[in-house]
N, C-alpha and C positions, 0 to 999 in steps of 0.2 A: 697274823701280825710279823710283820719284819722283827728282825735281831733287837735292829735299836731302837725298836718301842718297847718292849719288856721294861718290868720296874727294875730289874738292876743300874740297866744303863741312864735312869735318869743321874747315878753316878757318874757318868763316865763328862771326861772333858770332849769341847765341840770339836776339837780336833778327831779325838775315840770316833765320836757319832759321825762324823764327814767319811773318813777314813774306813770305816766298817762299810757305807753306805758304796762308796768306791768295791769294794771287794765284793757286796753280794751284787751286784752289777755284772762284777769282773765274772763271778761264779755265776751266774743264770747265761749269758753269755756260753763259759766253760760244757754246759749240762748244755747248750742250745749246738754246741757244733759236737755232743758226745752222741748227740739224737742225728745229727744229720748222715754221721757218719755212719751211725748201725743202717739206719735207711738206707746207706749205699753200698755199704754192708750185703744188704737182703740184696737189694737187685745183679746181683753177682749172677752171671749165667751157670748153664752145668759149666763141672771143672773137670780134670782126667781122669780115666778110670784107671783104676786099681784092680788088682789082683783078688782073689778071699785066700789071704794067708792063713795060716795055723797057728793060734796062739799057747801056752801053758796058761791054765787057771790056776793060780797059787793056790786058791782057796782048796779045790780039787786034789788038784794035780790032772784036771782030763785036759784031752787039747779039745780047744777051740777055734773055729774061725770067725774072722771078722766079719764074716753073713751072721755067726748065730748069734755078737754081742749087740745088732737091731734090736734083741727080744718083736713086737711087733710091731715095732716105730719102723718111717722108714728112715731119719735121721739118728744121727751117733755124735755122743761127744767124746774126745777123746786126749788126756791130757797126756804127753811123752814125756819123761821127764829122766833125769843124765842119773844113770846107775849101771856104768860098764861093767860084761862079767870079771872084769882082772881087777876091780875096788875094791875096797875093803869096806868101801861105808860112800851113799849115795851124795850128790848134789846137796848144801849142807840148803838152799836158795828151793831147790825139786822139795826136797823136805817137807817146807814149812808152806808151799801150796798147795801140797799135799792133805796135811794136814786142815785145813781149811774144807779142801775138799768135801773131807771126810765124813765132815763139820756139818756140811748143808748136806748129803748124799742124798736124803731124802726127801729132802724139797726139788733137788735140780730131779730124782729120776720120776718126779711126777707129772712135770713135762717134757725129759729125754732121758734115755738110760746113756750112761756115763761110767767110760772107765779109764785107765789107772796101765799104762803101759811102761817098760824100760826094759832095756836088756840084760839085767843081771837076771840067774840060773835062780829057781823060786824059793832056793836052799833058802839063801841071800834073801830076797826080796820078804817070804815068809816070817823070816827073822825080825825084819823090820817094820815090817807091818805089826809083829806084837811088841816087837820094841815100843810102838808110837800108839797103837791098840785103836790104829785104823783095825774097824770093825763094822763098815756103813759098808764104803768102796770095793769096786771090783777089778782087783790088780793079776793084769798078767804079764807075765816073761813074753818078748819077742823076739825074730827069727833076729837077724843079722841083714838081709835082704829087705825086709819089710823099713828096718827104719834108717838104711840107708836110702830107702828110695825116694821116702817124705823131708829126709832131712833131720833126722834128730842122731845119727849118727855118719859123723865123717868117714875117712877112708883112712885115719888111720888109728880107728877104733875111737878118737872123740868123742864126745858128746851133745847135744842142742837141745834145750828143752822149745817142745813144740808144743802148740795146743789145734786140732785139728776137729773139723765136722764133715763130717762122714756122708755118704746121700747115697741111699737104695733105692733105682727104680728095676721092678722087675726084681732081673739074677743081677742086674749090674750097679756094680759097688763105684760111685767115684768120690774123689775129698774135692769137696767144694770149698771148704779154707782150711786156708794155715796160717797158724800164728806163732811170730818166733818173739823172742826176748830181744832181736839186737834187726831194727830198725834199717832205713836206708845209711843213720848216720849213727850203725855201731854206738849207740850208749849204752844200748842195752835197756833199756825200758819199754817195749815193747810190747810186753805183755801186765805192764805193773798194773791192770783195773783188772785183773782176776786174779789180785794178792788183797784180802784187807790191810793185810800189815800193813802193807806200803799206806796205803791210800790215810790210815790211823793216824801214823806218824807223820804223814804229811800235814794235818793243820798242828801239829806243838809249834812253838816259838821256834824251835832250830829245826825242825824239818824231822826229815830223816839222817841226816849228816852224814855222817863215815858210815853208821852199823851194820852191820851183817849176823845173816843165824848163825850160833854159836853150832857149831862141830857139833854134825850125828853120828852118837855112839850105837849103836845095833849091838 
């Protein structure tokens, strides 16, 4: 049943019903475009190799290599959040994203292991984890060399939000996919599809407007 065919829309004006049908057509085209891009992404050839970096696990304090994070999988999903070692609090946008990831981590891990990595030391990351109630996701502190290699940290220490998909073939690890908030047009909406908050707000009459997440208190 189409949206405009449910009983409530019998009360709508003809103009509304016509506009809603046109919007449904546009939404269908958008879905098809998203599916086409996903198909194109899946056809990417092998990416550049990366060394087996060592991280610090926030929960245990143990040193873990990148290869350890794969568990029994040959694919690893990593979100690199903005939280520099000298900052008192992380990026509020990244924190919103990770709030959502923690909520779906049980389901995601049924398909692929996922980790959240930041440059901040484990003491700061533990405080952040506890203040946000993150109890499902794997959180790690990263060395500068790793973060600068993948572009989640710049030479001046400033941070970038980066989503990565790593693949493992034998003893070799490669970066198969990297996504950033900034696309070529620098509109900072390159990974909006990874945040349910933006997608929900875009349904509203006024859209997302100029709303921005509240500052993070750790």
